N, C-alpha and C positions, 0 to 999 in steps of 0.2 A: 384714306378711303375715298374714292370717287362718289361726290355728292350726288351728281347727275344721276350716275346708276342706282345710288341708294334711295334717295328722294326726290329725283325727278327735277333738280335745280342746279344750275352751274354755280360753282364757287366764286365769290368773288375775294381777292386777296385783303386781308386786315393785318394793321400793325402787329395785333397780339399774337399772329401765326408764329414768327420767331419766338416770340418770349414763351409761348407754350411748348415748344420744341425744347428750348434750353430747360423748361421747369420739369419736362419728362425726362430729361437725360438727368436729373439733380435729385429727383424724389420718387419715392414708390407710387404715389398717388397726387394728382393736381386736381383743385377745386376752382372751376371756373364759374364765377358768379356774376349776375348782372341783372338788369331790368328785361321783363318780358319782351320777347320779340328783338332783343338785341342783335341776336346772331349767333348767340351761344353754342346752339344745337350743329349748326352747319360748320362752326370753327371747330367744336370738337370732333364731329363727324370726319372733317378733312384730317383730322389728326389720327383717328382712332383705325383700329382692324377690326373691331364686332363692337355691337351695341344692344342696350336694351333700354326700352322707353318705359319709365316708372309711372307715367301717367296714361300708359294704355290699360284698358282692364283686363285683359289677358295676361300681361305681365304681371299686374298685381295679384292676380288669382294664383299664378306660379309662384310669386314670392310668398303668398300664405300658405303654400303646400311645401314647397322646397325653397327657401330663400336661398340658400349658399348656390343654387345650381345658376342663378343670375349672375354669379361672378366669374362663370365658366365660358371662355370664349378667347379668341386670338387678342393679344394686348399690342398697344393700350386697349383696354375696354371701356367703352362709354357708358356710363348709368346716367341717362338723362332725366331732369328734374327729381333727383335722390331726396330731397327734401319732403316728397310726398310720402315716402316710407323711411323716417330717419333711424330705423334700426341698421339701414343698410351701413350707416357710418363705422358702426364698431365691427359689423362683417368685413367691410374693407380694410378697417386698420388691422384685423388679426391676420387677414390674407398678406397683407404688406409685410407684416412681422415674420411671415414664414418664408420670405424670399430675400434674396439681395440683389435681385435685379431691380434697376428704377422702371419708371414708365408702366406700371401695371394698369392703373385706372385713370379716368378722368371722371369726375362727377359734377354734372352741371346743374345750376339750382337758380331760380329767379327770385327766391326769399330765403333770409335767413330764419332758421326754425326759432321761433321766438324764447324757448329753454335753452337756445345756445349749445346745444350738445357737443358742439365742436370745440368748445373753448380748452378744455383741460385734455382731450385724447388724442388730440393730432400732432403733437408737438413731434418734428422729427421724421415724421411719416408724409405728411401733406405738405405742398404746397398752395398757396392761395393765390388766384389771380383775379381781377376784376375786368370784365369786358363791358366796355360803353359802346355807345350808339357810334355810327362810323363818323369819322372826321370828314371835314372837307377835301382833303386829300384823298380819303379813301372813296368818298362819294364820286369824284371825278376821274378817278384812276390816275391821280397825279398828273393831269395834263398842264397844268400852270406851276407846277412846284419847282422852284428854283432856291429856296433856302431850306438846307438841312439842319434840324435843330441839333442832331449830333455832331454836323460839321461846326457849326457855332462853338460848341464846347472844345473843340480841337483847334480852333482858330482860322477855320476856312471862311473867308469873306464871300459873299454873294456878288455875281456880275451885276453890274448897273442894267437897269431895265426900266426905262423913264416911261412905259406904258401905263396907263392908270384904270383899274377897272370901272365901270360904271355904277353909280349907286342903284340901279335898278338890278344890275345884276347881284350885288350884293345882297340886296333884299331878298332875291329871288334863293341864292344860295343858303342864306339863312333859313329860310322858310322851308328848303328842301329837306325833308326829316332824314335822319341818321338811322332809322330803324330800316333793314334792308328792303323789307317786303316792300316798302313805301316810296322809295326813293324814285322810282320809275313813273310814278302817278302824276298826272296834272296837280297843282298846288291845291285847287279846291278839293279834289278828291282826298288828297292826302290829310288836309285840313279836317275833313269829314271824318277821316279814320282816326285822326288824333283826338278829335273830340270825344269819340267812341272809346279809346282806349283811356281817357280821363275817367270816363264814366264807369269802365270796368273797374279802374283801380277804387274807385269810391264805393261801388256796389257790392263787388265781389273778392277783390285781391285782399283786401285788407281782412275781409272775414274768413280768408284761409291761413292767417296768422295769428289772429289774436279773435278771442271769443268776447267780442264787446258789441255793445248795442249802439248804433250810430247811425244817423240821416246821411245819406249819400250826399245830399245837398251840402252839408257842412264840410265834408271833404273836399267837394268840388271848388267849394269856396276857398277853402284853405290853399289848393294847388295853384287857383288865381291869385290868391294873396302872395303866395311865394314867387309866382311868376312876375309879379309886378316889382318884387322886392330881390330878385336873382342880382348876383354880384354886388350887394352891399350887407352891410352887418347888421342885419335887422334883427331885431329882439322878440322873443315870446310874446311881449305885451303888446306890441305894435302889430303881431299877427292876430292876437287875441282881438283888438279893436277892430280890426277888420272882419275877423268872421262873426263877431256879435252882430252883423246886419242881418244874417239869417238864424244865429243861436243867439238869443240877448244875454243868457244865463251862462253861456260858457266859459270856462275859468282858464288860467293862463296853465296850469298843470294838465288839462285835458287837451289843450292845442300842442303842448311840447310832447305828449304821449302821441298825438296823431303824427306829427313831424318824424318822431323816433319810428313809427310803424312804416312810415313811407320813406325812410332810410333803409329798414328792413327788406322793404321790397325793392330798393335801389332806383327809385324815383328821385330821390332828393340825395345830394351829395355835397358834402361839407367841405369847404377849401379852409384848411387850416391857417392860422397866421404864422408868421415868421418871426423869430424873436432874435436878431442878431445882438452882438456886442455894440454899443454906440459910443461916439464921441461926445455927444450931447447929453443933457440931462432929462430929454423925452423920456417917456413910459411909453414902453412898447403894448399895444392895445392886442389882447389874444382873442378876441372873439372871432369866430369862423364868419365865412360867408357861404351862403347857400345858394345850389344852383339845383334846377331842375335836370333831370337826367339828358334832355335835347333841347337844344333853343327852340327848334320849331314846336316842341310840344308846349313849352312856355308861351309861346305865340299863339297856339289854338287855344290854350287855358284863358288867354285873355280877348278870343275873338279878334284877333290882329291879324288881317291879311295884308296885300302889298300895298293897296291905298293907304291903309288906316297908318302902316309904319311910315310911308314915304312922308306923309303928312305930320307925323309926331316923332319929330327927331330924339327926344328925349327918350321914349320908349323904345325906339330902334337903339339908339346908343347903348341903351341897359342890355337888351338883348344881344348886341353884338358883342359887348364886354364878355358876357357869358358863354357865348359861342367860342371866342377867342379860348376863354380858360377851359372850355370842354376840349378844344382842338389841341392845345398844348399839353393836356392831361393824357390824351391819349398818344401823342407823338412821343411825349416823355417817358411813357412806360416802356419804350422801346430799349431806351438806356437805364432803366432803373431810377428814372428822374422822379420827384415828386413836386408838386405845384402849389405853393402857398401864397399867401399876400401880405403885404407890410404896411401897417398903419400905427402913428405912435400920437401920442397926447397932444403935439402940436398940429395935427391934422395932415401931416407930411404922408404919403402914401406910394407904394408900388402896387401895381396892379397884380403882376405875377412875380413871383421869384421861384425860378426852377432851380432845386438843389439835387446834386448827385451824392452816391455813398462815399466819393472820394473826396468829398468836401467842396467840389467847384460847384460855382451857383453862376447863374444869370439874371438881369433884372429885366422887366419887361414890363411896358407901358400901352396901354390901349388907346387907341384913338380912331374913332370912325372916318373922320375925314381926313384926306392928306394934307390940307391946309392947317391943319392942328399939330404938324410934326415939330415945329420950332418949340411950341409950348411942351410938347412931349420931352424935346430934349432938354428943355429948361427944368422941367419937374424932375426927370431922372438926375440930372445934374445936382439938383439942391438936396436931395434925399440922399443920393448916394454920398455925398460929402460929410454927411455925419455917421457913417457906417465906419466902425473900428476893422478898418483893413488889414491892420495888423493882426488881429484875432479872426477874422472870419476870410481874409485873404482878397484880391480885387477879384471883381465880377469876370468870369471869363468873357461876357459879351453883354452889351446892352442894345436891347431891340424895342422898336415902337411898332407894332403891329397895327395896321390900318385897314380900312375898307376900302379906300379909294386911292391910296397913295401908292406912289413907285417905289422900286426896290434899288435900294444904294446904301452908301456908306457916306455920312455926314464928316465935315471936317474934324469933328473931335472923335470920331471912331465909332459913333452910334451907327447901327443898322436900322434901316428900315423897310418893311415889306407888307404887302395886302396879305389878309388872311389866306387869300387862295394859293399863295406862292409859298405856304410853309410845307414842309416834308419831314418824316422821321430823321 
């Protein structure tokens, strides 16, 4: 469907477009989930041939009178924000059961119903996809892209490019939101909108999915605490200690419940741990790392603009690592890849391990500065030496993603590239 004609807005291509088409060809219905304003409706409209917006008052009245009529229309039919009327799930399930044709429906949602009615009734009928905010490649239209993630898995090495991005450009790119409606705004404007987004999450969105009493200030402070801890194995105990600044009596169970609600809203995403077979006696840590949905949102939650980040390398480095994990996750989705992390009891770690369903995997180290490339090579070499490659196979590639480094292949075969150069 032409989004310009239907909604008055031109569509910006997304990595998930091809993934959605593949899912529609394989399943009766596709559930497209993601944070509010990440672009789900536009992506689904682009693939759909008819639609119904469930958060529209007139559509809800029609649903109350004749619910099955909302399923009528050219396929694929989009049911946007379906979780507003959870009863739609079973109606769609039954409709899918009556036909052998794939690609009947696209359901989009910005929250998982807390009772999780989809858990037991969608097997074999629905495929579930997660749309994230835009990657650097998507925000820039791939202008500087030189290093294909799929190409790395197939053994394609990038061409050398000794040009290095400016730190100011890296900071600006990090602060440029991946929410499509905000990418064209000035940074001050988008930061204000992102602060409003955090406020809406705290005041309104959580109440949509859970009947709880809470002070918005507590949730806002928790989001800021998560922003300070992105890309680290933060514990609920640590988060609770941070939140007690505004809620002295809050306990760990309550904080963990709030984090789960933020996950239901797709505001928080866990980067799970990779547990390979090892040659050493080290024990693999299994705690996930937590990331906010977009690095620019994390910066806004911290009140960090260009000047603050430029003068605070530690915070910039943490947010940059989270930005790299975000983009790798988006790009890997095109090849069914999963992005995890590795850390062992000896303190050795790999920032990102990208694994494919066929068993291939690649190791990624993140370094903000190009001057840190030698340290990154040494770190990867040390950690990979203890992986049992007879059991796990050799890594398809070793990659160091930098902010201000060049694109090249080192003498030991490690690939280095700036984040701006990464492509699907």
